[in-house]
VMD Tcl script that draws the C-alpha trace (Angstrom):
set ca {
  {15.94 16.27 -50.21}
  {13.96 19.45 -50.41}
  {14.44 21.68 -53.40}
  {12.88 24.91 -52.14}
  {12.46 24.60 -48.38}
  {15.15 25.55 -45.88}
  {14.60 23.56 -42.70}
  {16.32 23.77 -39.34}
  {18.11 22.17 -37.70}
  {19.25 20.69 -41.04}
  {19.67 23.23 -43.84}
  {18.31 26.62 -42.76}
  {21.51 28.04 -41.25}
  {23.80 26.91 -44.03}
  {21.38 28.15 -46.73}
  {21.13 31.61 -45.15}
  {24.93 31.75 -44.84}
  {25.27 30.65 -48.49}
  {22.84 33.36 -49.62}
  {24.83 36.00 -47.71}
  {28.09 34.71 -49.22}
  {26.54 34.85 -52.69}
  {25.83 38.56 -52.18}
  {29.47 38.99 -51.08}
  {30.64 37.29 -54.29}
  {28.43 39.56 -56.40}
  {29.68 42.69 -54.61}
  {33.30 41.64 -55.19}
  {32.48 41.22 -58.89}
  {31.27 44.83 -58.92}
  {27.59 43.88 -59.21}
  {24.79 45.34 -57.07}
  {24.38 43.36 -53.87}
  {21.73 43.84 -51.22}
  {20.24 42.00 -48.26}
  {17.09 42.99 -46.39}
  {15.89 40.94 -43.44}
  {13.01 41.43 -41.03}
  {12.69 39.46 -37.81}
  {12.31 39.77 -34.05}
  {15.88 38.90 -32.99}
  {19.40 38.61 -34.40}
  {21.86 36.85 -32.09}
  {23.58 34.00 -33.98}
  {27.34 34.77 -33.92}
  {28.42 33.09 -37.17}
  {25.70 34.82 -39.16}
  {26.59 38.18 -37.59}
  {30.20 37.65 -38.70}
  {28.98 36.79 -42.21}
  {26.96 40.02 -42.30}
  {30.02 42.01 -41.19}
  {32.03 40.37 -43.99}
  {29.26 41.23 -46.44}
  {29.27 44.86 -45.32}
  {33.04 45.05 -45.76}
  {32.62 43.69 -49.32}
  {30.14 46.48 -50.12}
  {26.84 44.62 -49.74}
  {24.09 47.05 -48.70}
  {22.25 45.54 -45.74}
  {19.03 46.72 -44.13}
  {17.81 44.88 -41.05}
  {14.44 45.41 -39.39}
  {14.89 43.81 -35.98}
  {12.03 44.39 -33.57}
  {13.82 43.14 -30.47}
  {17.32 42.15 -29.46}
  {20.14 42.60 -31.98}
  {23.76 41.70 -31.19}
  {25.08 43.17 -34.45}
  {26.39 46.75 -34.35}
  {25.72 48.77 -37.51}
  {27.69 51.71 -38.84}
  {31.07 50.81 -37.32}
  {33.79 52.11 -39.67}
  {35.73 49.29 -41.31}
  {33.30 46.68 -39.98}
  {29.65 47.44 -40.63}
  {29.30 50.81 -42.33}
  {26.99 49.30 -44.97}
  {24.58 47.89 -42.40}
  {21.54 49.76 -41.13}
  {19.38 48.42 -38.28}
  {15.97 49.70 -37.38}
  {13.36 48.54 -34.94}
  {9.72 49.26 -35.68}
  {7.67 48.79 -32.55}
  {3.94 49.13 -32.98}
  {0.81 48.14 -31.22}
  {0.97 44.51 -32.29}
  {3.75 41.94 -32.00}
  {5.18 41.22 -35.44}
  {5.61 37.61 -36.37}
  {6.66 37.99 -39.98}
  {10.20 37.03 -40.79}
  {11.29 37.91 -44.30}
  {14.67 37.57 -46.02}
  {15.52 39.32 -49.28}
  {18.65 38.63 -51.31}
  {19.07 40.71 -54.49}
  {20.89 37.84 -56.26}
  {21.66 39.57 -59.58}
  {18.11 40.86 -59.91}
  {16.40 37.53 -59.13}
  {15.25 39.08 -55.84}
  {15.07 35.92 -53.76}
  {12.43 36.37 -51.06}
  {11.91 33.88 -48.24}
  {9.25 33.85 -45.55}
  {10.28 32.08 -42.39}
  {9.27 31.03 -38.91}
  {12.80 31.56 -37.59}
  {14.58 34.46 -36.01}
  {18.35 34.42 -36.57}
  {19.22 32.87 -33.21}
  {21.09 29.72 -32.12}
  {17.94 28.07 -30.83}
  {16.05 28.69 -34.07}
  {18.83 27.44 -36.32}
  {20.06 24.47 -34.29}
  {17.56 23.39 -31.61}
  {14.11 23.81 -33.14}
  {12.19 22.79 -36.19}
  {11.89 25.98 -38.26}
  {11.13 26.59 -41.91}
  {11.89 29.14 -44.61}
  {10.14 28.95 -47.95}
  {10.56 31.04 -51.10}
  {7.95 33.31 -52.58}
  {8.09 32.23 -56.20}
  {5.12 34.02 -57.78}
  {6.39 37.39 -59.16}
  {3.27 39.33 -58.15}
  {3.29 37.96 -54.62}
  {7.04 38.54 -54.34}
  {6.58 42.20 -55.33}
  {3.80 42.55 -52.78}
  {5.90 41.03 -49.98}
  {8.78 43.37 -50.83}
  {6.46 46.40 -50.96}
  {4.25 45.67 -47.94}
  {6.48 43.45 -45.80}
  {9.85 45.15 -46.22}
  {9.74 48.55 -47.90}
  {6.92 49.81 -45.69}
  {9.07 49.10 -42.62}
  {12.16 50.68 -44.17}
  {10.11 53.81 -44.94}
  {8.42 54.04 -41.52}
  {9.31 57.25 -39.73}
  {6.59 57.17 -37.06}
  {7.26 54.04 -35.02}
  {10.84 53.32 -36.08}
  {13.99 53.52 -34.01}
  {17.44 53.51 -35.63}
  {20.27 51.62 -33.95}
  {23.51 53.53 -33.64}
  {26.94 51.91 -33.66}
  {27.05 51.91 -29.84}
  {23.84 49.87 -29.64}
  {21.67 52.79 -28.53}
  {18.54 53.67 -30.48}
  {17.30 57.05 -31.68}
  {14.29 58.13 -33.71}
  {14.93 58.58 -37.42}
  {15.86 62.01 -38.71}
  {12.78 63.97 -39.80}
  {12.01 63.65 -43.46}
  {12.20 66.71 -45.58}
  {9.85 65.65 -48.32}
  {8.17 68.19 -50.57}
  {5.11 68.57 -48.31}
  {7.33 69.23 -45.27}
  {9.39 71.85 -47.15}
  {6.22 73.61 -48.33}
  {4.87 73.58 -44.76}
  {8.13 75.04 -43.37}
  {8.16 77.78 -46.04}
  {4.55 78.64 -45.26}
  {5.30 78.88 -41.53}
  {8.30 81.13 -42.21}
  {6.23 83.41 -44.41}
  {3.56 83.74 -41.70}
  {6.03 84.38 -38.88}
  {6.34 88.00 -37.79}
  {9.52 89.73 -38.92}
  {12.07 90.08 -36.11}
}
mol new
graphics top color blue
foreach p $ca { graphics top sphere $p radius 0.5 }
foreach p [lrange $ca 0 end-1] q [lrange $ca 1 end] { graphics top cylinder $p $q radius 0.2 }
display resetview
């Protein structure tokens, strides 16, 4: 019996489902609940249903899915608390990261598996926790937050499955630039 490792085809699927259900329980208790996951594909039907249930319970879910994603975010009454983005850059991403807020424990797992039938049930795959607090903070900052903040190579999935670029950011530098351009424009 492994204490920390989640291994498919034996425990990985049920441990991911249990972690999602734990966030649902916390949300129903009125506590903050959040899931962030980064992978190349999300296709496994039972896990998609669990994520929909989590969204309906108020869990905030951010998914960074580079490739195919069968989940539809932003559907009223179903998935309005789920956001899906694809960040496609020059290099193929192989990092798979799962984050579960878990009452502030911030459980972070690195994995070899996408959330697909074949990865959960027909292959040997592994997820392991990042236990060192400094490394965990770094994985969250560099492996998740950087992708959630990306506005250059990101595409946001709409509820119909189509993708669009993110809305332009209106940070302080952008506002100052727009004001400067307006002040330099000739009066009409």
